[in-house]
C-alpha positions in Angstrom: 173.4 -15.8 14.9 176.9 -17.1 14.3 179.7 -14.6 14.5 179.6 -11.7 12.3 182.2 -11.4 9.7 181.2 -8.8 7.2 179.4 -5.5 7.9 178.0 -3.5 5.0 174.9 -1.7 3.6 172.7 0.8 5.2 173.0 0.7 9.0 170.6 3.1 10.9 171.6 4.4 14.6 168.0 5.2 15.9 167.0 7.8 17.9 166.0 6.9 21.6 162.4 8.1 22.3 161.5 9.4 25.9 158.1 9.8 27.5 158.1 13.4 27.5 160.3 16.7 27.3 161.8 16.0 30.8 163.6 12.9 29.4 163.4 11.3 32.6 162.4 7.9 31.3 162.7 6.0 28.0 159.5 5.3 26.1 160.2 1.8 25.4 156.9 1.1 23.6 157.7 4.1 21.1 161.2 2.9 20.8 160.1 -0.9 19.7 157.8 1.0 17.1 160.6 2.7 15.8 162.4 -0.2 15.4 159.8 -1.9 13.7 159.6 0.9 11.4 163.1 0.7 10.5 163.2 -3.0 10.1 160.7 -2.6 7.3 163.1 -1.6 5.0 166.2 -3.5 3.7 168.9 -2.5 6.2 171.8 -4.4 6.9 172.0 -4.0 11.0 170.6 -1.7 13.9 173.4 0.3 15.5 171.9 0.7 19.1 175.0 2.0 20.8 176.2 5.1 18.9 176.3 8.8 20.1 173.0 9.3 18.2 171.7 6.6 20.2 172.6 8.8 23.3 174.7 5.9 24.7 176.9 8.2 26.8 173.6 9.5 28.5 171.8 6.1 29.3 172.4 4.2 32.4 173.7 0.7 31.6 170.4 -0.7 32.5 168.7 1.5 29.9 171.3 0.5 27.3 170.7 -3.1 27.7 166.8 -2.5 27.6 167.0 -0.8 24.3 169.5 -3.5 22.9 166.9 -6.3 24.1 164.3 -4.5 22.4 166.3 -4.2 18.9 167.1 -7.9 19.5 163.4 -8.8 19.8 162.5 -7.1 16.7 165.0 -7.9 14.8 164.6 -11.8 15.3 168.0 -12.5 14.1 167.4 -11.0 10.7 169.9 -8.4 11.2 172.7 -8.0 13.5 172.3 -5.6 16.6 175.0 -3.4 17.3 175.7 -2.2 21.0 178.1 0.6 21.6 181.0 1.4 23.9 181.7 5.2 25.0 184.5 5.3 27.4 187.6 7.3 28.2 189.3 4.1 30.1 190.2 1.0 28.0 189.4 -1.0 30.9 185.9 0.5 31.2 185.6 0.1 27.4 186.7 -3.6 27.7 183.8 -4.2 30.5 181.1 -2.5 28.6 182.0 -4.6 25.5 181.9 -7.8 27.6 178.7 -6.8 29.2 177.0 -6.4 26.0 178.4 -9.5 24.7 176.8 -11.3 27.5 173.6 -9.9 26.7 173.8 -11.1 22.9 175.0 -8.1 21.2 176.6 -9.3 17.8 178.9 -6.5 17.5 179.8 -3.0 19.0 180.6 0.3 17.8 183.5 1.8 19.7 184.1 5.5 20.1 187.7 6.5 20.8 188.5 7.8 24.2 188.4 11.5 25.0 192.0 12.5 25.4 193.1 15.9 26.5 195.3 17.8 23.7 195.1 15.0 21.5 197.7 14.8 18.7 196.0 12.5 15.9 199.3 12.6 14.0 201.9 12.3 16.5 200.2 10.2 19.5 198.2 7.4 17.5 200.1 4.6 19.3 197.6 5.3 22.0 194.8 4.4 19.8 196.5 1.5 18.6 196.9 0.2 22.0 193.6 1.0 23.1 191.8 -0.9 20.2 194.0 -3.8 20.2 193.4 -4.4 24.0 189.1 -4.1 23.1 190.0 -6.5 20.3 191.9 -9.2 22.4 190.1 -8.8 25.8 186.4 -7.8 24.8 185.8 -10.8 22.3 183.4 -9.3 20.1 183.4 -7.9 16.4 183.6 -4.4 16.5 183.5 -1.1 14.4 185.5 1.9 15.2 184.1 5.5 14.9 186.3 8.6 13.9 188.1 10.0 11.0 190.3 12.7 9.8 187.2 15.0 9.4 186.5 15.1 13.1 188.2 18.0 15.1 187.7 16.4 18.5 189.5 13.3 19.9 187.6 11.2 17.5 190.1 12.6 14.8 192.0 9.5 13.2 194.2 9.7 10.2 194.5 7.0 7.3 197.9 6.0 8.6 196.4 5.1 12.0 193.6 3.1 10.2 196.3 0.9 8.6 198.1 0.5 11.6 195.0 -0.6 13.8 193.4 -2.6 10.9 196.6 -4.7 11.1 196.6 -5.4 14.6 192.8 -6.1 15.1 191.3 -9.2 13.7 187.8 -8.5 15.2 187.8 -5.2 13.5 184.9 -5.4 10.6 184.3 -1.7 9.5 185.3 1.6 10.3 182.7 4.4 10.5 184.5 7.4 8.9 184.1 11.0 9.5 185.5 13.0 6.9 185.2 16.5 5.3 185.9 15.6 2.0 184.9 12.4 -0.1 187.3 12.2 -3.0 189.7 15.1 -3.0 191.9 17.1 -0.4 194.2 15.8 2.3 193.0 12.9 4.2 189.7 12.5 2.2 187.4 9.4 2.5 189.2 8.1 -0.3 192.6 8.1 1.2 190.8 6.3 4.3 189.7 3.6 1.8 193.2 3.2 0.6 194.5 2.9 4.1 192.4 0.1 4.9 193.2 -1.7 1.5 196.9 -1.5 2.7 196.0 -3.5 5.7 194.0 -6.1 3.6 197.1 -6.5 1.5 199.0 -7.5 4.7 196.5 -9.6 6.4 194.2 -10.8 3.9 191.2 -9.6 6.1 188.5 -6.8 4.9 187.7 -3.8 6.9 185.0 -2.1 5.4 185.0 1.6 4.9 181.5 3.0 6.0 180.6 6.8 6.0 179.4 8.6 8.9 176.5 10.3 7.9 174.6 10.4 4.6 174.9 14.0 3.4 177.0 12.5 0.4 176.2 8.7 0.7 176.7 8.4 -3.3 180.0 10.0 -3.2 181.3 7.7 -0.5 179.9 4.7 -2.5 181.8 6.1 -5.8 184.9 6.3 -3.6 184.9 2.6 -2.5 182.7 3.1 0.6 180.5 -0.2 1.4 177.6 1.7 3.2 176.8 3.9 6.1 176.1 3.8 9.6 174.4 7.0 10.7 171.4 8.7 12.5 169.4 10.2 9.6 168.2 7.0 8.6 165.7 7.7 11.5 163.7 9.8 9.1 164.9 9.1 5.6 165.8 5.2 5.6 163.6 4.9 2.6 165.7 7.1 0.5 169.1 5.9 1.7 168.1 2.0 1.2 166.9 3.0 -2.2 170.1 4.8 -3.2 172.1 2.2 -2.0 170.3 -0.6 -3.7 170.5 1.7 -7.0 174.1 2.2 -6.9 174.8 -1.6 -6.3 172.5 -2.5 -9.3 174.4 0.5 -11.4 171.2 2.4 -11.8 173.4 5.6 -11.3 170.3 7.9 -12.8 168.1 6.9 -10.0 171.0 7.0 -7.3 171.8 10.7 -8.4 168.1 11.8 -8.5 167.9 10.4 -4.8 171.0 12.3 -3.9 170.0 15.7 -5.4 166.5 15.4 -3.7 168.1 14.8 -0.2 170.5 17.7 -0.5 168.0 20.4 0.9 167.5 18.6 4.3 171.2 17.3 4.4 172.3 21.0 4.4 170.4 22.0 7.3 170.7 18.7 9.1 174.6 18.8 9.2 174.8 22.6 9.0 178.3 23.1 7.8 177.2 24.0 4.2 174.8 26.7 5.2 177.3 28.2 7.8 175.7 26.6 10.7 177.3 24.7 13.6 177.5 20.8 13.4 176.9 20.7 17.0 173.1 20.4 16.8 173.3 17.5 14.4 171.7 14.7 16.7 169.0 17.3 17.5 168.1 18.2 14.1 167.7 14.5 12.8 165.5 13.9 15.9 163.3 16.6 15.2 163.1 15.9 11.6 161.8 12.3 12.7 159.3 13.6 14.9 157.8 16.5 12.4 157.5 13.2 9.7 155.6 11.5 12.7 158.1 8.6 13.2 158.7 9.1 16.8 156.3 10.9 19.2 158.5 13.3 20.6 162.1 14.5 19.5 163.7 15.6 23.0 167.2 14.7 24.1 169.0 14.5 27.5 171.3 17.3 28.8 173.7 18.4 27.8 172.0 18.4 24.2 169.4 21.4 24.0 167.6 22.1 21.2 168.8 24.3 18.1 167.8 27.9 17.6 164.2 28.4 16.8 164.8 29.4 13.2 166.6 26.2 12.5 163.4 24.4 13.5 161.6 26.5 11.0 164.3 25.8 8.4 164.1 22.0 8.9 160.6 21.9 8.3 160.9 23.9 5.2 163.8 21.8 4.1 161.9 18.5 4.6 159.2 19.9 2.1 161.6 20.7 -0.4 163.2 17.2 -0.1 159.8 15.9 -1.0 158.8 14.7 2.6 155.5 15.4 4.0 155.6 16.7 7.7 152.9 16.1 10.2 154.1 18.4 12.9 154.9 22.3 12.6 157.9 24.2 14.1 155.4 26.1 16.4 154.3 22.6 17.9 157.9 22.1 19.0 158.4 25.5 20.3 155.4 25.5 22.3 156.1 21.9 23.9 159.7 22.2 24.7 160.9 22.7 28.2 161.0 26.3 29.4 163.9 28.4 28.1 165.3 25.3 25.9 165.0 26.9 22.8 167.2 29.5 21.6 165.9 32.7 20.1 166.5 33.4 16.2 
């Protein structure tokens, strides 16, 4: 595949599948089957290297193995995106180079974890970090972060403009926000910030929403797609919504959006007063409940959500029009001893 210059559309960040609840070994055969399932839909790329893909929990050998499987299954039809999770700039550059040497078309770069991070007053650190990856990594990349993230992944619109001006290999930004069109530092503000950079450089950096709880709202606000984990269980809905929006069929797009709300509320948690922390485990359990992966377990430090949330997931899938093939009780009985919190 020639060098990638545009990134947009529906981009799944697939779940890693392990052979059993111990999560000691990756089930590469099951992972391959999951890639085939996703590739039967009209996706734009495969993001193998995000937090949802447990990049930070895999050895480099495992990371390269799942990258290879995705490449073998994609067969050049869509780009395959590796991932960089590192607190050191030099380590981030090394990870980028290794994955470039192994055929990755692009990488998703997560920002370093900086103690006492000040998104407003210290963003010179991020500008320097991403500029070094741009200049020395030699591979197109996407940045993860945004104003809605309360960790060291918090990045403000002004930083978007600075980084987009400096980095000619930056193709897109996976943006974490709380508000889409309103409120300070909304998704719309981030879109405007990237447009400011384009006016200066002539280069396009596409805004992609992190998550799909309000994919429709993000598209209406100027977003060009999404990179997110929930495509592991609802790639059909998200691709249909995106295609309906692109052809101007807003009635269909809104219908899909409304149908998806029950499961979005529990997966992301915030709107029903639950922690966002269990997000990755919830989407994985949902994928298993629908029969798309053979087991839903994650490596430590991730542990399953409280038992009542597993029941809520099952009920929400049904309300969203899905047909689960596994019950909450099956999960609880097969989980590692003591892993599932009580209600």
